[in-house]
C-alpha positions as CSV (number, residue, x, y, z in Angstrom):
1,M,46.1,-69.2,-15.9
2,N,46.6,-68.2,-12.3
3,I,44.6,-70.1,-9.7
4,L,45.7,-67.8,-6.9
5,E,46.3,-64.1,-7.1
6,I,47.3,-62.0,-4.0
7,E,47.7,-58.3,-4.4
8,N,48.9,-55.7,-1.8
9,L,48.2,-58.0,1.1
10,E,48.7,-56.7,4.6
11,A,48.0,-58.7,7.7
12,S,48.3,-58.1,11.4
13,Y,47.7,-59.4,14.9
14,D,46.2,-56.9,17.4
15,G,47.6,-54.0,15.4
16,I,51.1,-55.6,15.0
17,P,51.8,-56.0,11.2
18,V,53.1,-59.4,10.1
19,L,52.7,-59.2,6.4
20,S,52.9,-56.1,4.0
21,E,53.0,-55.5,0.3
22,I,52.6,-59.2,-0.6
23,N,52.0,-59.8,-4.3
24,I,51.9,-63.4,-5.4
25,Q,50.5,-65.2,-8.5
26,I,50.3,-69.0,-8.5
27,E,49.6,-70.8,-11.8
28,K,47.1,-73.6,-11.9
29,G,49.0,-76.9,-11.8
30,S,52.2,-75.4,-10.4
31,F,54.3,-76.2,-7.4
32,A,55.4,-73.0,-5.5
33,A,57.2,-72.6,-2.3
34,V,57.6,-69.8,0.3
35,I,60.9,-69.9,2.2
36,G,62.3,-67.8,4.9
37,A,63.5,-67.8,8.5
38,N,61.3,-68.5,11.5
39,T,58.9,-65.6,12.2
40,A,59.2,-64.3,8.6
41,G,55.5,-64.5,8.3
42,K,55.2,-67.7,6.3
43,S,52.5,-69.3,8.3
44,S,50.6,-66.0,8.5
45,L,50.5,-66.0,4.7
46,L,48.8,-69.4,4.5
47,K,46.4,-68.4,7.3
48,S,45.5,-65.3,5.3
49,I,44.5,-67.5,2.3
50,S,42.5,-69.8,4.6
51,G,40.6,-67.0,6.3
52,L,42.3,-67.5,9.7
53,M,44.0,-64.1,10.0
54,P,42.0,-61.6,12.1
55,H,43.0,-58.4,10.2
56,L,43.6,-58.2,6.5
57,N,43.9,-55.6,3.8
58,G,44.4,-56.2,0.1
59,T,42.9,-58.8,-2.2
60,I,43.1,-62.6,-2.4
61,N,41.4,-64.2,-5.4
62,F,41.2,-68.0,-5.9
63,D,40.0,-69.4,-9.1
64,G,38.3,-66.1,-10.0
65,Q,36.6,-65.6,-6.6
66,S,37.5,-63.2,-3.8
67,L,38.4,-64.9,-0.5
68,T,38.8,-61.8,1.7
69,R,35.1,-61.6,2.7
70,L,34.6,-65.3,3.2
71,K,34.6,-67.1,6.6
72,A,37.3,-69.7,7.2
73,H,34.7,-72.6,7.2
74,E,33.5,-71.6,3.7
75,I,36.9,-71.6,2.0
76,P,37.5,-75.4,1.9
77,F,34.3,-75.8,-0.2
78,L,36.0,-73.8,-3.0
79,G,38.8,-76.3,-3.3
80,I,41.5,-75.2,-0.8
81,A,42.9,-77.6,1.7
82,H,45.3,-76.4,4.5
83,V,47.7,-78.7,6.3
84,P,48.7,-76.6,9.3
85,E,52.0,-76.6,11.1
86,G,52.0,-79.1,13.9
87,R,49.6,-81.4,12.1
88,H,46.6,-81.0,14.5
89,I,45.2,-84.5,14.0
90,F,42.7,-85.9,16.4
91,P,44.7,-88.2,18.7
92,M,41.8,-90.1,20.3
93,M,40.3,-90.9,16.9
94,D,41.6,-93.7,14.7
95,V,43.4,-93.1,11.4
96,R,40.3,-93.8,9.2
97,E,38.2,-91.5,11.2
98,N,40.7,-88.7,10.9
99,L,40.9,-89.1,7.2
100,L,37.1,-89.2,6.8
101,L,36.8,-85.9,8.6
102,G,38.8,-84.4,5.7
103,G,36.0,-85.5,3.3
104,F,33.3,-83.4,5.0
105,V,33.1,-81.1,2.0
106,K,32.2,-84.1,-0.1
107,K,29.7,-85.5,2.4
108,G,27.0,-85.6,-0.3
109,N,29.1,-87.9,-2.5
110,A,29.9,-91.1,-0.7
111,A,31.4,-92.7,-3.8
112,E,34.0,-89.9,-4.1
113,V,34.8,-90.1,-0.4
114,A,35.4,-93.8,-0.7
115,R,37.6,-93.4,-3.8
116,N,39.6,-90.7,-2.1
117,L,40.2,-92.9,0.9
118,E,41.5,-95.7,-1.3
119,T,43.8,-93.1,-3.1
120,I,45.2,-92.0,0.3
121,F,45.8,-95.6,1.3
122,D,47.6,-96.2,-2.0
123,L,49.7,-93.0,-1.4
124,F,50.4,-94.0,2.2
125,P,50.3,-97.8,2.6
126,K,51.3,-97.4,6.3
127,L,48.0,-95.7,6.9
128,K,46.1,-98.5,5.5
129,E,47.9,-100.9,7.8
130,R,47.1,-98.7,10.8
131,A,43.6,-97.6,9.7
132,S,42.1,-98.7,13.1
133,Q,45.0,-97.4,15.2
134,L,44.5,-94.3,17.3
135,A,46.2,-91.4,15.5
136,G,47.9,-90.2,18.7
137,T,49.9,-93.4,18.9
138,L,51.5,-93.0,15.5
139,S,55.0,-91.7,14.9
140,G,55.6,-88.1,13.9
141,G,56.0,-89.1,10.3
142,E,52.9,-91.2,10.2
143,Q,50.9,-88.4,11.8
144,Q,52.1,-86.1,9.1
145,M,50.8,-88.6,6.6
146,V,47.4,-88.5,8.3
147,A,47.4,-84.7,8.2
148,I,48.3,-84.6,4.5
149,G,45.9,-87.4,3.7
150,R,43.1,-85.7,5.5
151,A,43.6,-82.6,3.3
152,L,43.6,-84.7,0.2
153,M,40.3,-86.2,1.1
154,S,38.6,-83.0,0.0
155,S,39.9,-83.4,-3.6
156,P,41.6,-79.9,-3.4
157,K,42.5,-77.7,-6.3
158,L,45.1,-76.0,-4.1
159,L,47.0,-77.7,-1.3
160,L,48.5,-75.4,1.3
161,L,51.3,-77.1,3.3
162,D,52.8,-75.4,6.4
163,E,56.2,-76.8,7.5
164,P,55.4,-80.4,6.8
165,S,59.0,-81.5,7.4
166,H,59.2,-80.0,10.9
167,G,60.4,-82.4,13.5
168,L,60.9,-85.3,11.1
169,A,64.0,-87.5,10.8
170,P,66.1,-87.1,7.6
171,K,64.9,-90.4,6.2
172,I,61.3,-89.4,6.6
173,V,62.0,-86.0,5.0
174,Q,63.2,-87.8,1.9
175,E,60.1,-89.9,1.8
176,L,58.1,-86.7,2.2
177,H,60.0,-85.2,-0.8
178,D,58.9,-88.1,-3.0
179,T,55.3,-87.9,-1.7
180,L,54.9,-84.2,-2.5
181,L,56.2,-84.8,-6.0
182,N,53.6,-87.6,-6.4
183,I,50.8,-85.4,-5.1
184,H,51.8,-82.7,-7.5
185,A,52.0,-85.1,-10.4
186,S,48.4,-86.1,-9.8
187,G,47.3,-82.6,-10.8
188,V,47.1,-80.8,-7.5
189,T,48.5,-77.2,-7.3
190,I,50.7,-76.9,-4.2
191,L,51.8,-73.9,-2.2
192,L,54.5,-75.1,0.3
193,V,55.8,-73.1,3.2
194,E,59.1,-74.5,4.5
195,Q,62.0,-73.5,6.7
196,N,63.8,-76.5,5.2
197,T,65.1,-74.5,2.2
198,K,66.8,-77.4,0.6
199,L,63.6,-79.5,0.6
200,A,61.4,-76.6,-0.6
201,L,63.7,-75.7,-3.5
202,S,64.1,-79.4,-4.5
203,V,60.4,-80.0,-4.9
204,A,59.0,-76.7,-6.0
205,T,59.5,-75.2,-9.4
206,Y,59.1,-71.5,-8.3
207,A,59.7,-69.9,-4.9
208,F,59.3,-66.7,-3.0
209,V,61.6,-65.6,-0.2
210,L,59.8,-64.0,2.7
211,Q,61.7,-61.8,5.2
212,T,60.1,-59.8,8.0
213,G,56.7,-60.0,6.3
214,K,57.8,-58.9,2.9
215,I,58.8,-60.8,-0.3
216,V,62.4,-59.8,-0.9
217,L,63.2,-62.3,-3.7
218,K,61.4,-64.7,-6.1
219,G,62.2,-66.8,-9.1
220,Q,62.7,-70.3,-10.4
221,S,63.8,-72.7,-7.7
222,S,66.8,-73.9,-9.6
223,A,68.0,-70.3,-9.9
224,L,67.4,-69.6,-6.2
225,M,69.3,-72.7,-5.3
226,D,72.4,-71.3,-7.0
227,D,71.9,-67.7,-5.7
228,P,74.8,-66.8,-3.4
229,R,72.4,-64.9,-1.1
230,I,70.2,-68.0,-0.6
231,K,73.2,-70.2,-0.2
232,K,74.6,-68.0,2.6
233,A,71.4,-67.2,4.4
234,Y,69.4,-70.4,4.2
235,L,71.6,-73.3,2.9
236,G,74.7,-72.7,5.0
237,I,77.0,-72.8,2.0
């Protein structure tokens, strides 16, 4: 069963096209990735799903419901959480406050918010240690933990991740690799956008290759990892 279906998607900024002829199906419970060079349109794809693109044509259906006519603030209530590139945490609020903001779609269920907070602290023990620390004073890796944790506070059915490894040290990227696998194992469907092709193909089971706004290749991640075109263009092999 597909949880996300995108058909003939086109998107533009001020009349300048950034996506065209996008057709994607994401199965419920799967881990998919979108890889491609910078400016390929990867972030625009996630923004299209989240209702953040100003001009769209085509259809986007999530869990049987059309998203294309919804406003951006309505989409999280359906079960989609978006971790944007650059994290966009609130630096002058502490870690706990940042996380609790992610639970706003569950504001009528204090027990679930409390359970989710403890789940995040179990997933990221460092955040529990720094719960009262201003988020702006954290390291880049810790801020990424906050951004991901904030998204998970909404108990999402679909987690959208935009370049989560950007700017992180290699050791932290490896920790992120393990974290993403743990999140997926908990039952969350993930759509990951990554310029770090090796990371993306090592965690996702299926991937799409985006080039100048179009999908030019797709398949099982293991097959793409061995594809000479991917090796040459994205893995430097």
